[in-house]
N, C-alpha and C positions, 0 to 999 in steps of 0.2 A: 293347586295352581300350577300353570305351566311356566317354568323358568325362562328367562330371556336367554340364558347362557348355560350350556352344559360343558363341564371340564372333564374330558376323558383322561383317566390316569391309572397308574398301577402302584405308585409309591406315595402314600399319604403324607409322610414326613416331608418330602420334597415340596408338596403342594401347600403346606400350612401357611407360609408367608403370603402366597398369592391369594388364598382363600381369605385371609385376614384383611388384605388390601381391598378385595372385592366387597367384603362386608362393610368396611369403613366407608366405601363409596355408595353403599346401598344398592349394589347390583343384585338383581334377582338371578341366582345361579344355583346349580345343583351339580354335585360330583357324580361321575359315572366310573365306578371302580371295576377295572378289568380282571382283577384276580379271580373272582368268582362271579359270573354273570351269564345272562342269556338274552337274546333278542330275536324278535320276529320281524322280518323285513316289512310286514304289513302293519306292524304296530311299533314303530321305532320311537324311542323316547323323544317327546316333542320339545323343541326349543327354537328360538329365532336364530341362534348362533351356536356353533360347536367349536371347541378348542381342544385339539389333541396334544396331550402331554405325556403319552406313553413312551417308554424307554426300551431300546433293544436289550438292555442289561437285565430285563425282568427275570430271565432264566437263572441268574445268579442268586435270586431271592426265592427260588423254587416256584416261580410264577411263569414257567415256560409257555403255558397256554394263553397267557395274556396277549402275546404278540399276534398270533393268528386271529384271535377274537377281535383285536383292535383293527387289523386290516380289513376283515370282513365287515365290521360295523362301519368303518369309514367309507368303504366302497358302496355299501348299501345306502348310507345317508346321501352320498353324492349322487348316486343314480336316482335317488328319490327327489333330488332337487334342493337338498339342504345346503347351507353355506357352512363349510368346515375349514377352519384355520389349521395350518399344518396338517393337511389332509393326506389322502392315501399316497399321492405322488411324493410328497415330502417325506412321509414315513418310510416308504419303500426305499428312497434314496438313503436314508439314515441306516436302514437295515443292511445295506450292501456296500461294503468297502470297494468291491470291484466296480460297481456302478458309479461310485464317487470318483474313482480313478478315470473311468470312461468320460464322465462329464468334465472333469478337469482337463483331460486331453482335448475334448471337443472345443473347449473354450480357450485353449492355448495357454493354460495356467501351469506353471512348473509344479510338479508333484513327484513323489517317489515312484520308481518302477514297481509294478505290482503284478504278481502272478497268482491267479486263483487255481486251485487244484483239488482233486479228490483222490489222487494216486501219488504217493510220495516219490516213487521211482520216476514217474513221468515228470514230476515237478523238478527233480534234479536235472533231467535231460533238457528242460526248457529254461532253467534258471541261468542267466548269463550276467548277472549284476554283482557277482562276487560275494565274499564273506568278510565280516559278519553281516548277517541279515536278520530281519525281524520276522518271526512267525506270529501271525495275527488271525483272529477269527473273521470270517466274512461278515457275520452279525456281531459287531463289536459292542462295547459299552463298559464304562468304568474300568478300563484297562485290563479286563479279564482275559485270561488265556493268551497273554502276550509274552514272548520270550525273545531275548537277544541270543542268537546262535552264532557260533564262531566257525563252524565247519559242516560239510555235508554229513559227516559221521554223527555229529551231535544232533543234527536235524533228524536223521533216521532213527537214532536211539530214542529221542524224545517222542516222536509220533508212534513208535512201537510200544513204548512203556506207558504212554498216556492215551489210551483210546478214548477217554472222556473228553479230550480236546476237540473231537469232531462234533460234539453235541452243541447246540440243538439242530443245526442246519446241515451238518455233514459236508462242510466246505471250509477250507482253510486258505490262507494267503501267505506267500513269501513276499516281503517288501524290502526295498532298498533301505539300508540303515543310514540315516543322516544325523551324525553327531552334532550336538549344539554346544555353544559356549555355556558352561554350567552357570556362570554368573548372570547371563542374560535370559536363559530359558527360552520358552516358546511364547508366542503371542496368541491370545484368544480375543476375537472381536464378537461382541453381541449385537445382533441386528433385530429390529422390530419394525414391521411395516416397511421393509426395504431400506431403512436408514440406520446408521450406527447409533447404538445406545451408549456403549462405552467400550474401551479396549483395556486389556490388562496383560502384564507379563506374568508368566507362571514358571517358577523355578522348581523343578521336580525332585532334585537330589536322587535321581535314578528311579523314582517311582513311575509306574505306568498309569495309576489311577489319579487323574488330574481333575476329577469332578469338582466344579466350583461350589457345589452346595456345601453350606456349613455343617450339614448333617454328616457329610463324608469327610470333609477337611475343615475342622473348626477354625475360626479366626484366631483363637487363643493358642493354637498349636497343640491342643490336647488330642487325645485319642478320638477318632471319629467313630460313628456308628454305621459302618459300611460292611457289607458282606465280603468285599474284596480286601484281603489283607496282603501286605507286601511279603514276598518270599524271603526277604532279608531285611534286617533293621535299617531304616532310612530316616533321615530328618523329615519333619513335616513339610508338606508342599507349601510353597510361599506364593502369595498372590499380591501383585503390586499394580496400582493404577498406571496407565500408559497414555498420558494426555498428548504426547508428541508423536503419535502413530503417523507414519507417512500417508499422505493423501492418496497415493496410488495404490497402497495396500488396501485402504478402505474401498476404493473404486473396484478393485478386483473382488473383494468380498461382496460388494453390491451386485456385481455381475453373476457371481455364483449363487447368491440368494435368489435372484430373479429367475435364473435358469432352472433352479431346483424347486421352484414354487414354495419357497420357505417363508412363512410369515413371521415367525420368531425363531431365531437360529443362533448358534454359536459356531464360528468358523475359526479354525486353528491353523497357524503356519509357523515355520521356523526359518532361521537364517543360517546359511552355511556357505562359506567360500564365495560370497557375493551373490548367492542365490536366495530367493525368497520362495520357500517350498511349502505349498498348501497341502495338508495331509488329512484333515478331518472335518466332517460336516456333522453338526449336531442339531437335529430338529427339536428334540426335547432340551431346551436351553435352560439349564439350571443357573439361576442368577446368584450373584454374591453381593449381599447388601452392603458390606463395608466398602467395596469398590465403587458402587453407585454413590454412596454417601461422600466418598472422596471427591466426586464430581458435583456434589451438591444436591443429590436427589435420592429418593428411595426407588430402586429399580423395579421392585414389585408393584409399587404404586403407579409407576409409569406404564407398566404392562396392563395393570387393571384399568387405568384410564383409557388406554388404547383399545382394550377389549370393549369397554363401555361405548366408545365411539363407533365401534364396528357393528353394534347391535342395531338392526333395522328399526 
């Protein structure tokens, strides 16, 4: 039988709650696992609707080849006339922190200064935003390969001693460091179909991996099953419902979602010295069930219902 929906993914643990919600609703769906697969553009997997849930962080799970396969598949589907949610444009935006900075600039949204580079010496010549600064990968995900650096010397030593940081795309970023109030943390807004699903505050305790999935950051504060481990002991990341999110922050998120062709997305911002600084766009939006339940609903069921409504 031809399924109505194909969910394109690479991390089966992240997908289990969505698959369970689709099954409860009786949606005819099939998973398409990118870890090991092949496709012929003349014989693409048939469905009425495709939903991309691939993650840029696939490489940290030794699934580096999943990302280029995903982009090729999405583009082939779209060229062939298929309807794809979180398609190639959205996925390409998530894969590129520099493209996210360019989009934020175009929209006039406050964001950290960002410098993309493939030569550390030239990076220092062009970097004029001072220290400390963040070193980030162009293709981010799960807080991997992120470092807070306090000086040019520390920066040069790190990139010299850690050639693995260049993989998989051989492009790194220096980004303005924006300290946040530790008690307030950052804000993550989840959008679905252009509308806010819910917002939450995330208190990191110094961690970079703020993945909302309970697989990575369990609700009970226990150890997660994530390939990214903190470099130093930190408290568990804390997630809190944020019902009083400012309406203008939501409107800014809506503009960003629309401009990026994002169907289901997580948008993150922080507050510093009166600024509201948007800094991350996530097309693979891992939802957090306890936060949705605090607002009175199961977020995975909401997404499953929305997907069902999008099937022609």
